C-alpha positions in Angstrom: -3.2 14.7 -9.5 -2.2 17.9 -10.6 0.8 18.3 -13.4 0.4 14.6 -14.9 0.2 15.1 -18.4 -0.1 12.5 -21.6 -1.9 8.7 -22.2 -2.1 6.5 -19.9 0.7 4.1 -21.3 3.2 7.1 -20.9 2.2 7.6 -16.9 2.4 4.4 -16.0 5.8 4.0 -17.8 7.2 7.4 -16.9 8.8 5.5 -13.4 11.1 3.6 -15.9 13.0 6.3 -17.3 14.8 5.9 -20.4 13.4 2.8 -20.8 10.0 3.6 -20.1 9.9 6.1 -22.7 11.3 3.4 -25.5 8.4 0.8 -23.9 5.7 4.0 -24.3 7.3 5.0 -28.4 6.8 1.3 -29.4 3.0 1.0 -28.0 1.9 3.9 -29.8 3.8 2.9 -32.6 1.9 -0.7 -32.5 -1.6 1.0 -31.9 -0.4 3.6 -35.2 -0.4 0.3 -37.2 -3.0 -1.3 -36.4 -5.0 1.6 -36.6 -3.3 2.0 -40.4 -4.3 -1.5 -41.2 -0.3 -2.5 -41.2 0.5 -0.6 -44.3 2.5 2.0 -43.6 6.6 1.0 -44.6 7.2 3.8 -42.2 5.7 2.8 -38.9 7.3 -0.4 -40.0 10.7 0.5 -39.9 10.0 2.7 -36.9 8.4 -0.5 -35.0 11.5 -2.3 -36.3 14.2 0.0 -35.0 12.0 0.5 -31.5 12.1 -3.7 -31.3 15.4 -3.9 -31.7 16.7 -1.2 -29.4 14.3 -3.0 -27.1 16.3 -6.3 -27.7 20.4 -4.8 -27.1 18.4 -3.0 -23.3 16.6 -6.7 -22.6 13.0 -4.1 -22.5 11.1 -7.3 -23.3 10.0 -8.7 -20.2 9.6 -4.9 -19.1 7.1 -4.2 -22.0 5.5 -7.7 -20.9 4.9 -6.9 -17.7 3.4 -2.5 -18.8 1.0 -5.3 -20.9 -0.1 -7.3 -18.5 -0.3 -4.7 -14.8 -2.3 -2.6 -18.3 -4.3 -5.1 -18.6 -4.9 -6.5 -15.2 -6.0 -3.0 -14.2 -8.4 -2.1 -17.3 -6.7 1.2 -18.5 -7.1 2.0 -21.6 -3.5 2.8 -22.5 -4.2 5.6 -25.3 -6.4 7.4 -23.2 -5.3 10.8 -21.9 -4.5 10.7 -18.8 -6.3 14.3 -17.3 -9.8 12.8 -19.1 -10.3 9.4 -16.8 -12.2 9.4 -13.7 -10.7 9.7 -10.5 -11.1 6.0 -9.7 -9.2 5.5 -13.7 -6.2 7.8 -12.8 -6.0 6.0 -8.9 -5.7 2.6 -10.9 -3.0 4.0 -13.7 -0.9 5.9 -10.5 -1.1 2.6 -8.7 0.0 0.4 -12.3 2.5 2.9 -12.6 4.1 2.5 -8.9 3.6 -1.7 -9.6 5.7 -1.3 -13.3 8.6 0.0 -11.4 9.5 -2.7 -9.7 11.0 0.3 -6.4 12.3 -2.1 -2.8 9.7 -0.8 -1.1 6.1 0.0 -2.4 3.7 2.4 -0.3 -0.1 1.3 -0.8 -2.4 3.7 0.2 -6.4 2.0 0.1 -4.9 0.4 -3.2 -8.4 -1.9 -3.6 -10.8 1.4 -3.4 -12.2 1.6 -7.0 -10.8 -1.7 -8.1 -13.2 -4.6 -9.1 -13.0 -7.9 -7.7 -10.5 -8.9 -10.5 -8.5 -6.6 -10.1 -8.1 -6.9 -6.6 -7.8 -10.5 -7.2 -4.6 -9.9 -9.4 -3.4 -7.5 -7.1 -3.2 -9.6 -4.4 -1.9 -12.4 -6.4 0.3 -9.7 -7.6 1.8 -8.6 -4.1 1.6 -11.5 -2.8 4.4 -12.9 -4.6 6.7 -9.1 -4.7 10.3 -9.8 -4.0 10.6 -6.1 -2.4 8.3 -5.0 1.8 5.1 -4.1 0.6 4.1 -0.9 2.9 0.3 -1.5 2.7 -2.3 1.6 4.1 -6.2 -0.2 4.4 -9.2 -0.5 5.6 -10.0 -3.7 3.7 -9.6 -6.7 6.2 -9.3 -9.4 3.4 -6.4 -7.6 1.9 -4.5 -7.5 5.4 -6.0 -11.3 6.1 -3.8 -12.4 3.3 -1.0 -10.4 2.9 -0.6 -8.5 6.4 3.0 -10.7 7.8 3.5 -7.6 10.3 0.5 -4.8 11.8 1.7 -1.6 13.0 -1.4 -0.3 15.3 -2.3 3.1 17.2 -3.7 2.5 19.7 -5.0 5.8 21.9 -1.7 7.4 20.9 1.3 4.6 21.3 2.3 2.9 18.5 2.5 -0.6 18.5 4.4 -3.4 15.9 3.1 -6.7 16.1 5.3 -9.0 14.0 2.5 -11.7 13.1 -0.2 -12.2 10.6 -3.2 -10.7 11.3 -5.6 -13.7 12.4 -2.2 -13.6 14.9 -2.9 -10.6 15.4 -6.7 -10.3 16.6 -5.5 -13.1 19.4 -2.9 -11.5 21.0 -5.2 -7.8 20.5 -7.7 -9.4 22.7 -5.9 -10.8 25.2 -4.2 -7.9 25.3 -6.9 -5.5 26.1 -8.4 -8.2 28.6 -4.8 -8.5 31.0 -5.1 -4.8 30.4 -9.0 -4.3 32.0 -7.5 -7.4 34.3 -4.8 -4.8 35.5 -7.7 -1.8 35.4 -9.6 -3.3 38.0 -6.5 -4.5 40.0 -5.4 -0.8 40.0 -9.0 0.6 40.6 -9.3 -1.2 43.2 -5.7 -0.9 44.6 -6.6 3.2 43.8 -10.4 3.6 46.3 -8.2 1.7 49.6 -5.3 3.9 49.6 -7.4 6.7 49.5 -9.8 5.5 52.0 -7.2 5.3 53.5 -5.7 9.1 53.6 -9.3 9.8 54.5 -9.2 8.3 57.6 -7.6 11.5 59.3 -4.4 12.9 59.7 -2.4 9.6 60.5 -1.9 9.6 57.2 0.4 12.5 57.4 3.0 11.8 60.0 6.5 11.2 58.3 6.2 7.4 58.3 4.0 7.1 56.0 4.6 10.4 53.4 6.0 6.6 50.8 2.4 6.3 51.1 0.6 9.3 50.5 3.5 10.4 47.6 2.6 6.2 45.8 -1.5 7.6 46.2 -0.3 10.6 44.8 
């Protein structure tokens, strides 16, 4: 996506406003301290200050969640977003959506470019998610595990099924069988009425006009 810059950790926490910037700063300070092997007094002081801010703002639980999401998505936290592959960019944006905890989470093919472990973690995370999750996907295993309601577009019609995927398949099959039976009855009725109409002028008499209109 165009217009997104900075390290992965900054992108992931960007949906958390000021608290997200604080978390990113803490992460960067920790990374720098690790590189310097802990001998930088200024970094230690900065890390201490940022830690106290996180304490004051109740940010440690969010910090834990951010670290967990980044680890599970196997994201390189300090790598520049622009240099990532398409798959890693998708993972990063998905991580940003997950850590922000919105009331409605809308995901378009969320399991694309994820490995088996990341998909398993994502399924577990979404199954316990407190808000509403709307997923557009071709991943039937994901739908089987998570869906409680299915919206289907069928021949230009929008259909709403309040059930899980297994029940949806059963009800859909029953609906198609019923539709086929109704179509057979309609075709039979139509052929009878067309034959009646072709028999002659009697079909166009006033007393039969209602039947003609019904045929039309």
